[in-house]
A tleap script that builds the chain and sets N, CA, C and O, in Angstrom:
source leaprc.protein.ff14SB
mol = sequence {
  NMET ASN THR ALA GLY GLN ASN SER GLN MET
  SER GLY SER CYS GLN ASP ALA TYR SER ILE
  ILE LEU PHE GLU SER MET SER VAL LYS CYS
  ILE ASN ASN ASP PHE ARG SER SER PRO ASP
  GLN LEU LEU ASP TYR LEU LEU GLN TYR LYS
  ALA GLY GLY GLY THR SER TYR SER ASN ALA
  VAL ARG CYS ALA GLU GLU VAL MET HIE GLN
  CTYR
}
set mol.1.N position { -30.078 13.857 35.259 }
set mol.1.CA position { -30.349 12.437 35.404 }
set mol.1.C position { -31.639 12.261 36.195 }
set mol.1.O position { -31.856 12.951 37.192 }
set mol.2.N position { -32.475 11.365 35.768 }
set mol.2.CA position { -33.757 11.110 36.415 }
set mol.2.C position { -33.596 9.976 37.419 }
set mol.2.O position { -33.648 8.801 37.057 }
set mol.3.N position { -33.400 10.340 38.684 }
set mol.3.CA position { -33.163 9.309 39.696 }
set mol.3.C position { -34.423 8.514 40.001 }
set mol.3.O position { -34.337 7.332 40.335 }
set mol.4.N position { -35.596 9.140 39.892 }
set mol.4.CA position { -36.836 8.395 40.150 }
set mol.4.C position { -37.002 7.288 39.117 }
set mol.4.O position { -37.352 6.161 39.466 }
set mol.5.N position { -36.757 7.597 37.867 }
set mol.5.CA position { -36.841 6.590 36.822 }
set mol.5.C position { -35.801 5.510 36.998 }
set mol.5.O position { -36.072 4.331 36.770 }
set mol.6.N position { -34.599 5.915 37.408 }
set mol.6.CA position { -33.534 4.945 37.647 }
set mol.6.C position { -33.895 4.009 38.788 }
set mol.6.O position { -33.688 2.799 38.688 }
set mol.7.N position { -34.432 4.555 39.867 }
set mol.7.CA position { -34.787 3.730 41.018 }
set mol.7.C position { -35.859 2.712 40.674 }
set mol.7.O position { -35.787 1.566 41.119 }
set mol.8.N position { -36.862 3.116 39.881 }
set mol.8.CA position { -37.921 2.169 39.550 }
set mol.8.C position { -37.391 1.082 38.629 }
set mol.8.O position { -37.841 -0.061 38.704 }
set mol.9.N position { -36.437 1.420 37.759 }
set mol.9.CA position { -35.854 0.408 36.887 }
set mol.9.C position { -34.986 -0.549 37.682 }
set mol.9.O position { -34.976 -1.751 37.416 }
set mol.10.N position { -34.267 -0.030 38.645 }
set mol.10.CA position { -33.370 -0.861 39.429 }
set mol.10.C position { -34.140 -1.798 40.345 }
set mol.10.O position { -33.719 -2.934 40.564 }
set mol.11.N position { -35.262 -1.337 40.881 }
set mol.11.CA position { -36.030 -2.176 41.796 }
set mol.11.C position { -36.899 -3.182 41.050 }
set mol.11.O position { -37.392 -4.137 41.650 }
set mol.12.N position { -37.092 -2.978 39.745 }
set mol.12.CA position { -37.889 -3.901 38.960 }
set mol.12.C position { -39.383 -3.682 39.088 }
set mol.12.O position { -40.163 -4.470 38.552 }
set mol.13.N position { -39.806 -2.634 39.784 }
set mol.13.CA position { -41.238 -2.394 39.941 }
set mol.13.C position { -41.785 -1.682 38.710 }
set mol.13.O position { -41.108 -0.857 38.098 }
set mol.14.N position { -42.996 -2.011 38.370 }
set mol.14.CA position { -43.654 -1.417 37.220 }
set mol.14.C position { -44.358 -0.136 37.652 }
set mol.14.O position { -45.110 -0.136 38.627 }
set mol.15.N position { -44.119 0.939 36.942 }
set mol.15.CA position { -44.741 2.209 37.272 }
set mol.15.C position { -45.662 2.686 36.150 }
set mol.15.O position { -45.994 3.869 36.080 }
set mol.16.N position { -46.074 1.773 35.278 }
set mol.16.CA position { -46.976 2.142 34.192 }
set mol.16.C position { -48.391 2.293 34.710 }
set mol.16.O position { -48.849 1.516 35.548 }
set mol.17.N position { -49.068 3.290 34.207 }
set mol.17.CA position { -50.488 3.481 34.502 }
set mol.17.C position { -51.237 3.398 33.188 }
set mol.17.O position { -50.740 3.843 32.153 }
set mol.18.N position { -52.425 2.832 33.225 }
set mol.18.CA position { -53.222 2.662 32.017 }
set mol.18.C position { -54.498 3.486 32.110 }
set mol.18.O position { -55.201 3.461 33.120 }
set mol.19.N position { -54.781 4.211 31.045 }
set mol.19.CA position { -56.056 4.882 30.865 }
set mol.19.C position { -56.577 4.419 29.514 }
set mol.19.O position { -55.867 4.494 28.512 }
set mol.20.N position { -57.798 3.947 29.486 }
set mol.20.CA position { -58.362 3.406 28.254 }
set mol.20.C position { -59.668 4.123 27.946 }
set mol.20.O position { -60.560 4.231 28.788 }
set mol.21.N position { -59.750 4.607 26.719 }
set mol.21.CA position { -60.939 5.305 26.250 }
set mol.21.C position { -61.499 4.518 25.076 }
set mol.21.O position { -60.808 4.289 24.083 }
set mol.22.N position { -62.734 4.113 25.194 }
set mol.22.CA position { -63.424 3.458 24.088 }
set mol.22.C position { -64.315 4.504 23.429 }
set mol.22.O position { -64.873 5.370 24.101 }
set mol.23.N position { -64.440 4.415 22.123 }
set mol.23.CA position { -65.256 5.418 21.459 }
set mol.23.C position { -66.003 4.832 20.278 }
set mol.23.O position { -65.555 3.902 19.606 }
set mol.24.N position { -67.141 5.414 20.066 }
set mol.24.CA position { -67.972 5.195 18.880 }
set mol.24.C position { -68.625 6.539 18.644 }
set mol.24.O position { -67.903 7.499 18.376 }
set mol.25.N position { -69.937 6.679 18.722 }
set mol.25.CA position { -70.551 8.002 18.588 }
set mol.25.C position { -70.296 8.839 19.839 }
set mol.25.O position { -70.342 10.068 19.786 }
set mol.26.N position { -70.027 8.176 20.963 }
set mol.26.CA position { -69.667 8.832 22.230 }
set mol.26.C position { -68.390 8.176 22.756 }
set mol.26.O position { -68.055 7.055 22.372 }
set mol.27.N position { -67.688 8.878 23.631 }
set mol.27.CA position { -66.485 8.313 24.248 }
set mol.27.C position { -66.784 7.862 25.660 }
set mol.27.O position { -67.591 8.473 26.361 }
set mol.28.N position { -66.130 6.788 26.076 }
set mol.28.CA position { -66.289 6.260 27.429 }
set mol.28.C position { -64.903 6.097 28.034 }
set mol.28.O position { -64.074 5.347 27.519 }
set mol.29.N position { -64.656 6.812 29.140 }
set mol.29.CA position { -63.407 6.630 29.882 }
set mol.29.C position { -63.629 5.449 30.812 }
set mol.29.O position { -64.116 5.624 31.929 }
set mol.30.N position { -63.282 4.267 30.374 }
set mol.30.CA position { -63.617 3.094 31.172 }
set mol.30.C position { -62.527 2.743 32.181 }
set mol.30.O position { -62.819 2.090 33.183 }
set mol.31.N position { -61.301 3.150 31.954 }
set mol.31.CA position { -60.216 2.917 32.911 }
set mol.31.C position { -59.371 4.182 32.956 }
set mol.31.O position { -58.917 4.665 31.919 }
set mol.32.N position { -59.158 4.718 34.153 }
set mol.32.CA position { -58.382 5.946 34.302 }
set mol.32.C position { -57.229 5.758 35.268 }
set mol.32.O position { -57.432 5.437 36.439 }
set mol.33.N position { -56.015 5.961 34.771 }
set mol.33.CA position { -54.814 5.997 35.600 }
set mol.33.C position { -54.693 4.772 36.505 }
set mol.33.O position { -54.432 4.906 37.701 }
set mol.34.N position { -54.880 3.602 35.950 }
set mol.34.CA position { -54.859 2.341 36.702 }
set mol.34.C position { -53.432 1.815 36.816 }
set mol.34.O position { -52.807 1.469 35.813 }
set mol.35.N position { -52.924 1.756 38.042 }
set mol.35.CA position { -51.584 1.222 38.325 }
set mol.35.C position { -51.633 -0.233 38.778 }
set mol.35.O position { -50.608 -0.915 38.759 }
set mol.36.N position { -52.803 -0.721 39.185 }
set mol.36.CA position { -52.888 -1.998 39.895 }
set mol.36.C position { -53.218 -3.206 39.028 }
set mol.36.O position { -52.778 -4.314 39.332 }
set mol.37.N position { -53.978 -3.018 37.959 }
set mol.37.CA position { -54.472 -4.158 37.188 }
set mol.37.C position { -53.394 -4.768 36.298 }
set mol.37.O position { -52.540 -4.069 35.752 }
set mol.38.N position { -53.460 -6.081 36.172 }
set mol.38.CA position { -52.568 -6.782 35.248 }
set mol.38.C position { -53.144 -6.663 33.836 }
set mol.38.O position { -54.318 -6.325 33.682 }
set mol.39.N position { -52.347 -6.931 32.811 }
set mol.39.CA position { -52.893 -6.910 31.451 }
set mol.39.C position { -54.100 -7.836 31.285 }
set mol.39.O position { -55.052 -7.482 30.590 }
set mol.40.N position { -54.078 -9.002 31.905 }
set mol.40.CA position { -55.220 -9.922 31.821 }
set mol.40.C position { -56.468 -9.323 32.474 }
set mol.40.O position { -57.572 -9.462 31.948 }
set mol.41.N position { -56.294 -8.665 33.607 }
set mol.41.CA position { -57.429 -8.038 34.279 }
set mol.41.C position { -58.006 -6.907 33.430 }
set mol.41.O position { -59.224 -6.752 33.341 }
set mol.42.N position { -57.132 -6.120 32.810 }
set mol.42.CA position { -57.594 -5.037 31.946 }
set mol.42.C position { -58.382 -5.598 30.761 }
set mol.42.O position { -59.437 -5.075 30.404 }
set mol.43.N position { -57.866 -6.652 30.163 }
set mol.43.CA position { -58.553 -7.271 29.034 }
set mol.43.C position { -59.914 -7.815 29.442 }
set mol.43.O position { -60.900 -7.606 28.735 }
set mol.44.N position { -59.982 -8.504 30.562 }
set mol.44.CA position { -61.259 -9.029 31.049 }
set mol.44.C position { -62.269 -7.907 31.252 }
set mol.44.O position { -63.445 -8.055 30.921 }
set mol.45.N position { -61.808 -6.787 31.797 }
set mol.45.CA position { -62.689 -5.651 32.028 }
set mol.45.C position { -63.198 -5.090 30.702 }
set mol.45.O position { -64.378 -4.759 30.580 }
set mol.46.N position { -62.318 -4.982 29.712 }
set mol.46.CA position { -62.699 -4.400 28.427 }
set mol.46.C position { -63.619 -5.298 27.610 }
set mol.46.O position { -64.413 -4.806 26.808 }
set mol.47.N position { -63.519 -6.588 27.804 }
set mol.47.CA position { -64.336 -7.509 27.019 }
set mol.47.C position { -65.827 -7.399 27.309 }
set mol.47.O position { -66.640 -7.939 26.558 }
set mol.48.N position { -66.197 -6.717 28.374 }
set mol.48.CA position { -67.613 -6.537 28.675 }
set mol.48.C position { -68.274 -5.492 27.769 }
set mol.48.O position { -69.501 -5.435 27.688 }
set mol.49.N position { -67.474 -4.672 27.090 }
set mol.49.CA position { -68.004 -3.633 26.217 }
set mol.49.C position { -68.266 -4.188 24.824 }
set mol.49.O position { -67.509 -5.020 24.326 }
set mol.50.N position { -69.327 -3.730 24.210 }
set mol.50.CA position { -69.688 -4.134 22.854 }
set mol.50.C position { -69.674 -2.907 21.944 }
set mol.50.O position { -70.076 -1.817 22.350 }
set mol.51.N position { -69.214 -3.094 20.727 }
set mol.51.CA position { -69.170 -2.006 19.755 }
set mol.51.C position { -70.559 -1.740 19.202 }
set mol.51.O position { -71.403 -2.634 19.133 }
set mol.52.N position { -70.774 -0.515 18.817 }
set mol.52.CA position { -72.034 -0.125 18.202 }
set mol.52.C position { -72.020 1.368 17.943 }
set mol.52.O position { -71.274 2.097 18.596 }
set mol.53.N position { -72.816 1.834 17.019 }
set mol.53.CA position { -72.887 3.262 16.738 }
set mol.53.C position { -71.834 3.702 15.748 }
set mol.53.O position { -71.174 2.882 15.109 }
set mol.54.N position { -71.686 5.010 15.629 }
set mol.54.CA position { -70.741 5.602 14.683 }
set mol.54.C position { -69.342 5.670 15.252 }
set mol.54.O position { -69.033 5.055 16.272 }
set mol.55.N position { -68.497 6.437 14.568 }
set mol.55.CA position { -67.117 6.599 15.021 }
set mol.55.C position { -66.797 8.080 15.060 }
set mol.55.O position { -66.696 8.725 14.016 }
set mol.56.N position { -66.638 8.622 16.257 }
set mol.56.CA position { -66.324 10.035 16.430 }
set mol.56.C position { -64.887 10.171 16.930 }
set mol.56.O position { -64.626 10.141 18.133 }
set mol.57.N position { -63.959 10.322 15.976 }
set mol.57.CA position { -62.543 10.449 16.341 }
set mol.57.C position { -62.277 11.742 17.099 }
set mol.57.O position { -61.501 11.751 18.055 }
set mol.58.N position { -62.916 12.838 16.680 }
set mol.58.CA position { -62.659 14.121 17.340 }
set mol.58.C position { -63.097 14.077 18.802 }
set mol.58.O position { -62.417 14.637 19.663 }
set mol.59.N position { -64.209 13.428 19.095 }
set mol.59.CA position { -64.663 13.273 20.473 }
set mol.59.C position { -63.661 12.449 21.279 }
set mol.59.O position { -63.366 12.779 22.428 }
set mol.60.N position { -63.141 11.382 20.683 }
set mol.60.CA position { -62.168 10.521 21.368 }
set mol.60.C position { -60.871 11.269 21.648 }
set mol.60.O position { -60.282 11.105 22.716 }
set mol.61.N position { -60.420 12.090 20.700 }
set mol.61.CA position { -59.180 12.862 20.898 }
set mol.61.C position { -59.372 13.882 22.013 }
set mol.61.O position { -58.476 14.065 22.838 }
set mol.62.N position { -60.518 14.547 22.053 }
set mol.62.CA position { -60.789 15.501 23.147 }
set mol.62.C position { -60.810 14.785 24.499 }
set mol.62.O position { -60.289 15.299 25.489 }
set mol.63.N position { -61.401 13.624 24.531 }
set mol.63.CA position { -61.470 12.835 25.758 }
set mol.63.C position { -60.060 12.423 26.208 }
set mol.63.O position { -59.735 12.502 27.393 }
set mol.64.N position { -59.236 11.988 25.265 }
set mol.64.CA position { -57.855 11.612 25.584 }
set mol.64.C position { -57.073 12.806 26.112 }
set mol.64.O position { -56.272 12.662 27.036 }
set mol.65.N position { -57.295 13.968 25.541 }
set mol.65.CA position { -56.634 15.185 26.010 }
set mol.65.C position { -57.033 15.481 27.461 }
set mol.65.O position { -56.187 15.843 28.278 }
set mol.66.N position { -58.314 15.327 27.772 }
set mol.66.CA position { -58.785 15.543 29.155 }
set mol.66.C position { -58.080 14.601 30.128 }
set mol.66.O position { -57.658 15.015 31.207 }
set mol.67.N position { -57.957 13.346 29.743 }
set mol.67.CA position { -57.308 12.359 30.616 }
set mol.67.C position { -55.829 12.712 30.815 }
set mol.67.O position { -55.311 12.611 31.927 }
set mol.68.N position { -55.155 13.124 29.741 }
set mol.68.CA position { -53.731 13.478 29.859 }
set mol.68.C position { -53.534 14.672 30.769 }
set mol.68.O position { -52.589 14.701 31.558 }
set mol.69.N position { -54.428 15.673 30.668 }
set mol.69.CA position { -54.319 16.841 31.550 }
set mol.69.C position { -54.643 16.494 33.004 }
set mol.69.O position { -54.044 17.043 33.928 }
set mol.70.N position { -55.585 15.591 33.194 }
set mol.70.CA position { -56.000 15.207 34.550 }
set mol.70.C position { -54.908 14.417 35.274 }
set mol.70.O position { -54.706 14.600 36.474 }
set mol.71.N position { -54.202 13.537 34.552 }
set mol.71.CA position { -53.205 12.685 35.195 }
set mol.71.C position { -51.819 13.041 34.743 }
set mol.71.O position { -50.848 12.424 35.183 }
savepdb mol mol.pdb
quit
């Protein structure tokens, strides 16, 4: 039984962390392991980025793997 998970559910506190990677020809780790921001704050932060360039899925997957290993 996972008591840590049970305790966070019982207390009602959110323990989600967000990492967001934007990608085109290059990948950008714009948010890493963020526990504090609300969904509205995250959206406001992301809206400053503009799309452009190509689409490199393999680069984005490697970047996501790095973030998962780091956190």
